N, C-alpha and C positions, 0 to 999 in steps of 0.2 A: 306480048300473051303468046300461047303457043296452040297448034292446030286444035289437040287435043281438050284445051282450055275451051273452045267455043262449039262443042260437040250438041247438035240438039236433041231435044225430049225424043224424037224419032229413033236417030242415032245411038243413043244409050238403052232405049227400048231393045233395038235389034244386039246391040252389045249383052245385054241380059240375054234374049233367048240364045244366041249363040255360044255364050259361057254356058248358062245350064244346060247344053247339050254336051259341047266340049266336055265336062265334067261327068257329064252321067257317062258317056261313053270312055271317061277313059281314068274315071278313078274308083277302083278295085275297091269289092264287098269288103273285105278285111279291113280296108281304109277309112270305112264309113264307120268304124264301132269308136266307139270312148276310148281314149288312152286309160290302159289298165295300168300301166307303172312306167318309171322311168326308162324301160327297156322298148318300152313302144315309141321312144323319140327318137328322131336321126337326127344325129350332130356333124353329122359329116367328118372332115381329117382323113393327115394321112395316111391313119391305119384303122380305117373305118369300117365298119363289118353291118350288113343287112341282118337284119334279125330275118326273113322272108324274101320272096320272089317279088310279093305283091309291095313291098312296102319300097324294094330297088324301083320298081317300075313305076310308082307313083312320084317317088322322090325325081325320074327321069324324064320323064314327061312333063314334068311341072318346070324343072331346071330350063328343058332347051325352048320351054316358052317366054324365060325369066322369072316364071311365077312365084318361084319362091321369097322374090323380094319385087314384086308386082310395082310397087309403088317408086323404084328405082330407073334414072335415067337410063335408056337400053346401048347406050355408050359401054356403061358399064358394066353391061349385062342382064342387068334390069328388065320388068316389062314396060316399062314407059309409059302406064297408066297414070291417066289423070285422078283426082282426089274422087268426081265421081265413077269413075271407070273400078274405081281400086274397093269403093264403098259397094258396088255390086257384086263382084269379084267373091270380096270377103260375108255379103250377104247369101249368093246361094253357096259356097262352100258351107256355111251354117246350116242349112237349109239341109241340104244332100246330109249333113252330118260328116264331111270333108275334113281327114285329120291334116293337121298341118305338116306338109313334106319334110322343110329342114326349121329345127329349132337351134340358134345361134347365136351366141354374145356379138358375133361378128355384123349383123342384119342387127340385135337388139340396142349395142352398145356403141360399139368400135366404127360400125359404118358412118351410121349419123355424124359421130365427131369427124371422121374423113371428109364427106362430103360439106360437111361446113370450112373445116380448119385447113385438111389437108391439099398439097400442090397436086398438079396433074399427074405427074410420074408415079406418086403416090396410090392415087385413085386409080390407077390402069393395074398398077402391080395387084393392089390386095382387091376392089372389089369384085374385080370379079370370080376370084378364087372363092370370096365369100358367097356369091349367090351360086357357083357351083357347089359348094360344099367341100372344095378342095382342103380348103385350110381352118382349122378350128383354132380357136382365140378363147384366153383365158384374162383374166384383169387382176394388175398388178397396183394395188393400192395400200390396202391395210399394211401395219405395221404392227409389231409387237404394243410400240409404243406411241404408235398413230391409225388410233380405228375413230372416232369419231371426230378427233381434233387433228384432220388428214393431211393439214399442212403442214405437221410435225414429222415429214417424214425426213428419214438418215439414210437409207440408201439413195448410195452418192455416184455419182458419174462423172468420173474425172477427164477433162478437156483435153485430147490431144489433138495431133495434126490434121490425121481425114477422119480420128473414131473415136468411141468413149468408152473406157473401161469402166465396168458399172461394180459397185463393192456394196452388198447388203443383204436385206430381207424382207420379205414379203407371206403374209399368214392369212390366212383365210380366203387362200387362192383355190375360187370352184373348180374342177377339175386339171387343176394345173397335171396331173401325173398323166391326162390323156389329150392334153392341148398341144399344138404345133408351133404356135404364138403367142405373146404375152403384151398385151398394152401396159404399159408401166411407165410409174412414175418416177422421178427421180430428181436429185438437189445435187444441181450445178450452180450454187451461190450459196455461199453461208451468211452473205451480207443483207442488212437491210430485215425488212418483214419478211415472216418464213415464206409468205405468198410467194412472193418475189423471184427466189432463188430455183424456182420448180420446172421440173422440163418434162417433155414427155413424149415416149421412145417406145419403138415396135422392136421389141426382140424375139430371135427365132431360138426358140425352147433346145434347137437342136446344139445350140453354139457353147464352146468347149464354156465350163465354170457355172454351166444351171443344174441346177437338181432340184428334185422335190420331195419331198416327204407327206404318208397320208393324216388329215387326224380325225380320229373318232368320235363322235359326238353320243350324245345319252340314246340315242336311238338308235344306239348302235351299227349307223350306216351313215356315210358321210360324203360327200362331195368337194370336201374340203382339203386345204392342203397346205402345207409351208414352202416356201418356194426361196432356193437360196441364190443366190448371184455371187459366185468365186470368180472376179477377176474378168470381168466378161465382156468379151469386144465387140461393141456393136458400131457398126460404118455410121457418118456422119447422114448420112440419105434417110436412116428413118429416125432423126428426128423432127416430130409434128410439130408446125408453126414455128414460132422462134424460139431460141432459147432464151429459158429462165422467166417463158411464158407460157409455161402449160397449166397453170395454175387454171387460167379461163378455161381450159380445151376442158380441164377436170371436174369442175362446175356442169359445165354444161354437158359432158357424157351423163353424171351422176342423176341429171332431171332424167335422164331415157331410162336408168336403170333404175330407180324409184316407180317412175312407170311400170316398167318391168316385174317388177316385182309385189308393185300392188295389184297388176292383172293376173300374177299366178294363182289363187284360188281358184279364177276360170277353167285354166290348164291342166290345171290335177283333176275336177268332176268326174267321177265316172259314171254317178247317180244320183239326179236330183235329190236335195234332201227332203222335200214331203215326198218323194218316192220311198227313200231307203227309210224311212219310218211307220210309212203303209206297210212294206215289203215285211218289215221287221213286229209290228205291232198287230195291223191290218185296220177296218174300219167297223163302226157300228153308226146304224142310220148315215152312212152315206161321208161323215167327217171320222177322223183320226180318235182312236180311242181315248188316248189321255190329253182333258182337256191343258191341262197347264204343259204341256211338250205341244201339241197343240200349239197354243197361245204364243209360244215361243220361237218357235217356225215362222209362224207367219209373221210376226215383226221381225224376224231375219230376212224373211225373202222380202219386206218391201225395203228394208234399209238397203239388200243385195240391187235392188231394182234402180232406187235413184241413185244408188254409186255407177250402176252401169249406166245409166244416162250422163252419167255426169264424165265419167271416163270417155263414153261415145265423144262429148260436148269436146272436150279438151284436145281428143284427139283431131277433131274437126278443124278444131283452131290450128294444133303443129303444124299441120299440113297446109293450112291454108300461110304458113309460114309466121305464125304470131309465137312467142318465146311461152313455155309453160312455166318457167320460173319458178317462184315458191309453190305454185300449183300440184310441185310432182311432188311437193312434201304431202301435201294432205292424201294427194293419189294413193302412196305408199303407206301412209299411216292409217290411214282407212279403210283401205284395202287387206292390210296383212292382219287389222282386227276381225274385219268380217271372217277371214280364213280362219283366226282361229277360232271366233263362236261356232263357226262352219264345224267344225272337227271335235269340239265340246257337245253340239248338241249330238252328233254321230254318236261320241260315246255315250251317250245319254239312251240313244236310239237302242246302242247294242247290249247295254245292261253288262253284264259281266263277261260275256263274249267276247264282248268290245276291247275290254283289256289284255285278252290274248295276245301273248308276247309268240308264240312260238306256236307250230303247228301247222299243218297244210289245211284245214278248213281255215285259219285266220288267215290264209296266206303266208306267212310267217309273219303275223300279228301286226300287218299292213296299216291297219287301222291307228291301233295304239301307236306302233312308229311314227307313221307319219304323224299324229296327235304331238307328238314330242319335238318333230322335226319343224312345227309351227312356230314353235318359240323363238327359236333363230330369225324370222322374219323379221321380229321386231328389234332384233340386232344389226343384220345385215344390210348394206345402205344407208348406215345413219339410224342411229338408235330410236326410238320412238320419241322419248326427252327430246331428242335433237329437233324431231321433226316437230313437234311443240312449239318448240321456243321457236323455231323460222315462219309455223302461221302464225303467231304472236303478233311475232315484229312483223312480216310482209306479205299477211293477208289482212289480219284482223287489225293491225295497226295501233299495237299495245302497245306503252310506254315500256321500254328495258327497265326501267326501278318504280 
C-alpha cells in the first residue's frame, strides 16, 4: 500500500481546500462554461490548434500538474492521485464547472490497456505523450466484415525478422484523419479459433502506406473514416503483449470504450433538460406548462439519476482493481438509450424550430443533427443487440437456449 492510500481525513480535507483554491485561481472563466460543441474540446496531437488563449492556458496548467490524467502514476506523467484524492478533484471541478482540459482516446482507451499489458518501454514511450497531449490516438478495430463479430478481422500482419508488414482496411475509425497514431487489431495467425490469431499493434499514421478517407453520416457531419493499410511496415517493438494473444487486450479495452460511450451524454449536455424545457415552454404556477412533457422529463431524470449512481459505483470499483467485465455492456447500452431519449425530449421541447437543419438561429441545425448522430451510439462499440446478449448471459445468467 502506498503512502497516498493511507491519507487521513484531515489530510484529505486539506487536499480539498488546496485543490479548491488552486482551481479557483487557475481555471479561466471561459473554461467554466459548458461545452457548446466539438470545437470546445481539446484533443491534443501533433497538429493541434487551440480555440483560444484561455483554452491553451487551462490545458497547460493542468498538464504541468499531471491533472490531465490525475489518477495515472507520476512516473508516466500523471498526477499520482489515489482514489479519494481523484474523487475530490473531480468533485471540485464539477462544482466550479471546470471543463475537462484534454479529451483523448489515449486516456479513455489505450492508456488503461498499456498500463495493464504494455511493457515498461512502451509505457514510458507513449503514456507521458498522452498525458501531455502530444499524440492523438485513434482505434483500428472494426472492418467491413468485422463489426459486432470483431474476431472476424482480416487485416493481416505478416511476420518478418524485426517487423510486421500490415495489409488491410479498417472502418468507422473515429478521427483517423486527425490522429497521429492508431492502436490496431491485426491477424497474425489463421489457424485454430479466430480469437487465437489476433495481435495488438501500435502504428504511426505517418508510416508509408497508411491513408484515410472520411465517411459522411445522415447528420451531415461525421468523425468517422475508412483507414487503409498498404504494406505498412511496423517495428516489432510496437507489439503490445504477446503475438497471437491480442484478443484479451482487445476485450479489456472494449470495456473502457463502452464505459466511455455510455457516459458520453454527460459530456455533450449544454443545458439541463428541465431547464431547456422551462426556457422554451415556461412555467405555470411553478411547474412546466405541458403536463405530459413534464411527466416524461421527470421519468427521464429519475432514470438518469439512477444511472449516474450506478456509473459512479462501477467506476469506484474499477479504480479499486475490480474488473468491469460484462457491466461495461450494461453501462454502454443504458447510457446510449438515455442519451437518445434525452435528444427526443429536446426535439419535443423545440417543436418545429428543433427540426431546423440549417440556419444561424439553430447553430446550423445542431439539435436535429445531434439527434441523428445519437442513433450511431447504438451501433458503435458493439450494437445494442450484442450488449443485451452479453447482459442476459453474464449478468442475468439466463440460459442461451
